[in-house]
C-alpha positions in Angstrom: 258.1 42.3 131.1 256.7 40.0 132.8 255.3 41.4 136.4 256.0 39.6 139.5 253.5 39.0 142.3 256.1 40.7 144.6 255.4 44.2 142.4 251.4 43.8 142.6 251.7 43.4 146.2 254.1 46.1 146.5 251.9 48.4 144.6 249.0 47.2 146.4 250.3 48.0 149.6 251.0 51.4 148.8 247.2 52.2 147.3 245.2 49.3 148.6 243.9 48.7 145.0 242.9 44.9 143.8 245.0 42.9 142.8 244.1 42.6 139.1 243.9 46.4 138.9 247.5 46.2 140.4 248.6 44.1 138.1 247.1 46.0 135.2 248.6 49.1 136.5 252.0 47.9 136.5 251.4 46.2 133.1 250.3 49.6 131.7 253.8 51.3 133.2 255.9 48.4 132.4 256.7 47.6 136.0 257.1 51.7 137.0 255.8 51.7 140.6 255.4 55.9 140.6 253.6 55.7 137.3 251.7 52.3 138.2 249.9 54.7 141.0 249.2 57.7 138.8 247.9 55.2 136.2 245.4 53.8 139.2 244.7 57.3 140.2 243.9 58.5 136.7 241.8 55.8 136.4 240.1 56.2 139.8 239.0 59.9 138.3 237.7 58.0 135.0 235.8 55.7 136.8 233.7 58.4 138.7 233.4 60.6 135.5 231.6 57.4 134.2 229.4 57.5 136.9 229.3 61.6 137.7 225.2 60.3 137.1 225.4 57.8 139.8 223.1 59.2 143.1 225.5 59.8 145.8 222.9 59.4 148.8 225.0 57.2 151.4 228.3 58.0 153.3 229.5 59.5 156.5 229.3 62.9 158.8 232.9 63.0 160.8 233.8 64.9 163.6 237.5 66.2 164.2 238.3 68.7 167.4 241.9 70.1 168.9 242.8 68.7 172.2 241.8 71.6 173.7 238.5 71.9 172.5 238.4 75.4 171.1 238.2 74.2 167.6 235.8 71.7 165.6 235.0 70.6 162.4 232.6 68.6 160.9 232.9 66.9 157.4 230.5 65.1 154.9 231.9 62.8 152.1 229.2 60.7 149.9 229.3 57.2 148.2 226.3 55.9 146.6 226.1 52.6 148.4 225.8 51.9 152.3 228.4 49.0 151.8 231.2 51.3 150.3 230.3 53.8 153.1 231.4 51.1 155.9 234.9 49.9 154.5 237.6 50.9 156.4 239.0 53.3 153.6 236.0 55.2 153.1 235.8 55.9 156.7 239.7 56.5 157.0 239.3 59.0 154.3 236.2 60.9 156.0 238.0 61.3 159.0 241.1 62.6 157.5 239.0 65.3 155.5 237.1 66.3 159.2 241.1 66.3 160.4 241.9 68.9 157.3 238.8 71.0 158.2 239.8 71.3 161.4 243.2 72.5 159.9 240.9 75.7 158.2 242.6 73.7 154.9 240.5 73.1 151.4 239.3 69.3 151.7 240.0 67.8 148.0 243.1 70.4 147.3 244.5 68.6 150.5 243.5 65.2 150.0 243.8 65.3 146.2 245.5 62.2 145.8 244.0 60.1 148.7 240.7 61.1 146.8 242.0 59.6 143.5 243.1 56.5 145.1 239.5 56.3 147.0 237.7 56.0 143.7 239.7 53.4 142.3 239.3 51.2 145.6 235.7 52.1 145.7 234.2 52.5 141.7 231.8 54.5 143.0 230.5 58.0 142.4 232.3 59.6 145.9 231.6 63.2 146.6 233.3 65.5 149.1 230.3 67.0 149.8 230.5 69.8 152.8 232.3 71.2 155.9 232.3 73.2 158.3 234.6 74.8 161.0 233.8 76.3 164.3 237.0 78.1 166.4 235.5 80.0 169.8 234.9 83.0 170.0 235.3 84.6 172.9 234.2 83.0 176.5 232.2 79.8 176.4 232.4 76.2 175.0 231.7 74.2 171.9 230.6 70.7 171.3 230.6 68.3 168.9 228.2 65.1 168.4 227.8 62.9 165.9 224.7 60.5 165.4 223.3 57.4 164.0 226.9 56.3 163.4 227.5 59.1 161.3 224.3 59.5 159.7 223.7 63.2 161.3 226.7 65.8 162.7 226.1 68.5 165.1 228.5 71.2 166.4 227.2 74.2 169.1 228.5 76.9 170.3 227.5 78.1 173.6 228.6 82.0 175.0 229.2 82.0 179.0 231.4 83.8 181.2 232.0 80.4 183.5 233.5 78.5 180.2 235.6 75.6 183.0 232.2 75.0 184.9 231.4 71.2 184.0 228.0 71.7 184.5 228.2 74.3 181.0 230.3 71.4 179.0 227.4 68.9 180.0 225.0 71.9 178.8 226.6 72.2 175.4 226.4 68.2 174.9 222.8 68.1 175.9 221.8 71.0 173.1 223.9 68.8 170.9 221.3 66.0 171.3 218.9 68.1 170.6 219.4 69.5 167.4 220.3 66.3 166.5 216.4 65.0 167.4 214.6 68.0 166.3 216.7 69.6 163.9 215.6 72.9 164.4 216.9 75.8 162.1 217.2 78.8 163.9 218.6 80.0 167.6 215.9 82.5 168.3 212.7 83.4 166.8 214.2 87.2 166.3 216.3 84.8 163.4 213.4 83.3 161.6 213.5 85.6 158.1 210.4 87.3 158.1 209.2 85.9 154.7 209.4 82.6 156.1 207.1 83.6 158.6 204.8 85.0 155.9 204.7 82.3 153.8 204.1 80.0 156.5 200.9 82.2 158.0 200.0 81.8 154.5 199.7 78.4 154.1 198.0 78.3 157.0 195.5 80.7 156.6 194.9 79.5 153.6 193.9 76.2 155.0 192.0 77.9 158.0 189.8 79.3 155.3 189.0 76.1 153.6 188.2 74.9 156.6 185.6 77.4 157.8 184.8 79.0 154.6 186.1 82.1 155.2 188.6 83.9 157.1 187.8 85.9 160.7 187.3 89.3 160.6 190.6 91.5 160.6 190.6 92.5 164.0 190.5 88.7 165.1 193.2 87.9 162.6 196.0 90.1 164.5 196.1 87.6 167.4 195.7 84.7 165.0 198.5 85.7 163.0 200.6 86.5 166.5 199.8 82.9 167.7 200.6 81.0 164.8 203.9 82.9 164.0 204.7 81.5 167.5 204.2 78.6 167.4 206.3 78.3 163.8 208.6 79.2 166.1 208.9 76.9 168.6 209.2 74.3 165.8 212.0 76.0 164.0 214.1 78.0 166.8 215.8 75.5 169.5 215.5 77.8 172.1 211.8 77.4 172.3 211.5 73.9 171.1 210.1 71.5 174.2 213.6 70.1 175.9 214.0 66.3 175.2 215.2 65.5 178.0 212.5 66.7 180.1 208.9 67.9 178.2 207.7 70.2 180.8 210.3 72.8 180.1 211.4 74.0 176.6 215.2 74.2 175.7 215.2 78.2 177.0 213.8 77.1 180.8 216.4 74.2 180.6 219.4 76.6 180.0 217.8 79.2 182.6 218.0 76.7 185.3 221.7 75.6 184.4 222.9 79.7 184.5 221.9 79.4 187.6 224.1 77.0 188.5 227.2 78.2 187.2 226.3 81.5 188.2 226.4 83.2 184.8 224.3 83.5 181.4 224.1 81.1 178.9 222.9 82.0 175.1 223.4 79.5 172.2 225.6 81.2 169.7 225.1 79.0 166.8 225.1 75.5 165.6 224.9 73.8 162.7 223.4 70.7 161.9 224.6 68.2 159.0 222.2 65.3 157.7 223.6 63.1 155.4 222.4 63.7 152.0 220.2 66.4 153.0 
């Protein structure tokens, strides 16, 4: 049967697939619109299967938050090229993925049909890589931040009895910026696994031995190891890092200052940092 331009346009409006793909789908399904939509979705999966070996290092990290800001979520979706990452269809899908994560639902299961259509539209190996959802636990605030147009995403929860203080919300945002910029792995030194510290000390001591020809006496090594461990914690623990907005104080000291202003202690309860492809 002959496929009309109007039918092709109708299918294109329903799926956003290309005119050629729509004509192919309608021809293959004898003009059945529902079957043509199904055909396009299956074709999208077939394209993805063929390109499964292609690296998906581009993409977007999106943030979604509830109106009361007591729940927030991040979602990362990867694609092969920066060109596709900037398309309207891809951006919408990632935004929708973040909203689904915010609701606590499985992204792939919830957006299965949309995902198939995205594969058809882009012709690339698109991957729903990961998501994270924070729901406020107790008194405090949540804050979320997207950096570099979706290359980095951050979630932070601060615990504080003065949850309504404007200064607390500002502090949470500043901690987001800190985490985006300095990429800490832990909140406090006590959170760092001993095995990780031991591995770092081994590297540092081997370098010291190579430089000096031998290691200092065991008695001196105790203090050296302690100093090395403390220095490592200033790199990987957000509370011990130099505060990005004022290098004269640590993040810990900055929060102490805010706590005095709001009239209650402030602690970083948890954080999540996503970096595209990392």
